[in-house]
N, C-alpha and C positions, 0 to 999 in steps of 0.2 A: 141183436137188432129186433125191435119190437114190431108187432103186426101193424101198428100205426105208421111206423117208418116205411114198411113195405108198401102199404096202401098209398102213401104219398107218391112213391115212384110209379106205381102201377096206374094210378088215376091220371098221371100225366101222359100216358099212352093214348094217342088220338083215337084208337079203336075201342078203348075201355068201355065207354058208354054204349057201344054198339054190339056187345057180345052178351050172351045169356048169363044168368047167375051161375048156372052149372059150369060154364066155361071159365068164369071168374074163379070159382072154387078150384077148378082143375089147375089153373095157373098157380094159384096160391099154394095148393098142396104139393105141386111138383117143383116149385121155385127153389133154387139152391143159392146159398150165399158162399161165394168163393173168394179166396185171397191169393194174390200173386206177389211174389217179391220182385223188386226191380231187376230187369234183365231176364226174367223167366218167360219161357215160351208159353203162350196162351193157346195158340192154335197154329197148326201147320197143315199144309195140303195133304200130308200123309196121315194126319191124326183122324180120330173119330170125330164126326161132325158134332160140334158142341150145341149150338142153338143161338138164340139172341141174348146178347150181353147188355145189361144196363149198368153203366159205370156209376158207382157211388162215390168213389174216391180214387184219385190218381189219373194217370195218362196211359192209354193204350196206343201203340204204334203199329200201323198196318203197312206191310211192305212186300215187295216181290224179291225173290232170291234167285239169282242166276246159277247156272251149273258150276261156274267157277267161283261162286261164293260172294259175288257182288250184290249189294242190297240197294233197292230203290224204294224210298219211302213214298207211299201213296197219300196217307193222311194220318193225323193224330186225333184221338178222341179224349175228351175230358169228362169231368163229373156231370152227370145228367144226360150225357149222350148215350146213344144206343148203337152197338156194333152188330150189324146184320150179316157181315161177311163171315162171321164165325158160324153162320148157319148156311154157308155156301152150298152145301150138298142138297138143300131143298130149294135152291134158286136156280132154275134151269138156264138163266142167262149167264151164269158164272161158270166158265169152262177153264179157268186157270187156277193154279195153286196159290192161295193167299196165306201169308205168314202174319201172325199177330203176336206181339210181345208186350210185356208190361215195361214201359219206359221208366216208371216209378213204381213204388209199392202201390198196389191197387186192390180195392174191394169192389166186387161186381155181383150183380144178381143175374142168375142164369135161368132163362126159360128154355128148357131142353128142346132139342130139334124135333123130337117126335110130337111134343105138345104143340110147338109152333107150326109144324107142318099140318097137323090136324085142324088147327084154327084157320090157317090159310085156305085149306081145302073147303072148309064149310062156311067161311065168312068173308064176303067181298071186302069189308072194311079192313080186316087184317091183311088180306092179300094186297090191297092198295097201299096200306101202310108200309109193308115190306118193300114193294117195288118203288115207292116214292123215296124211301130211305136209300135204296140202292142207286137210284138216279142221282140223288144229292151227292152220294159218295163218289160216283163216277165223274161228277162235275169237279170235285176236289182233285181227282186223278188227272183230269185234263189240265187243270190249272198247274199242277205239279210238273206235268210233261212240258207245258208251254214255258215254264220258268227254266227247266232243264235245257231246252233247245234254244231259247231266244234271249236268255240273260247270262251274263258272265258270272263267275263265282262271287265276286264282290257284291253284285246286285242281288244275287240270291240270298246272301248273308243279310244284306240290309232289309230285304222283304221279310225274311224270317224273324229278324229281331223286332221289327215293327209289329208284325202279327202276334208275336209272343208277348210283346208289351201290352197289347190290347187284351189278349187272353188272360194274362196274369194281373191285369189292371195295375201295372207298376212299371217304372223305368228300371228298376233293379230286378233282374231276371234270375230266378233259381234255375240255372242252366249250366251244364258243363260243355266244354268244347267237343267232347265225344258225342254228346247228345245232339249238339248242333250239326256236327258232321253227318251223323246218321240221318237226321231229319231232312237235310237237303241233298243227301246222296252224294257226298264228296269225301275225299280222303281227309283224315284228321290233320295231317301235316299241312295240306294246302289251306284248310280252314284256319289253322293256327297262324300261318304266315299272313293271311289277309286280316285276321283279327289284330295282329300286332301293328299292321299299317293303320287300321282304324284307331287304335290306341295312340299311335304317333300323331295322327291328325287331330286328336282331341275329341273324337266322336264317341268313344266308349272308354270304360276302364274295366279291367278284369281282376277279379280276386278268386280265391278258391271256391268253385261251385257256383259262382255268380258272374253275370255280365251286367254292368251298369251303363245304361244309355245316357250320355251327357248332352248330345246334340242330335235330336231327332230330325231336325230340319236338314242336317247334312245327310242323314240316311235317305231321306226323300230325294235329295238332289242326286245322290249316287244312282238311285233307281231310275230317275227321269233323264239323266244326262249321259250316263255312260253307255257305250255300245260295244 
């Protein structure tokens, strides 16, 4: 990765033009390029605090893990997004263990926690950036909780497929049933049964590693009419 590529990502940070040249050099000097394989753990509450992650390629999934091994996905982040919960140790408002894994193969830029903490302490723009991001992510968490409590599984699948279609800019989604189940916090078997019903209704078709949306209008009707 060239210095030009790095600068493109860094200049998109809202605080970049509000920090000193020395701080810019500090970030560039300490920046790490990391690669994670699909399914690899990126951060656990028990791990050393990483820092802020800028996603260059792939999808990161952030979730909570119960004592009995059940997972609840909070949100997923794609290329160009910034993961701040991987620096949870320097954010006083976060008092729970956050799990982050690579849903797909991922390349990320890491601003180490010590560097990011120093910037937050000395620059109000960096601090505001961090807490604004955290607020946005908790908004995503609330949306996920609302869907979990107030929508049935069929509706949650429909919402996810529509959102994923927007994110991938395609009606043919690069998505496995296992990924879908993890993303909406349900058992794979239950998701598979509901997908088969959607196939039978002519709403979607499924092939290996992909789900093709045939009737998006029907998905919207499922969301709005089922209770």
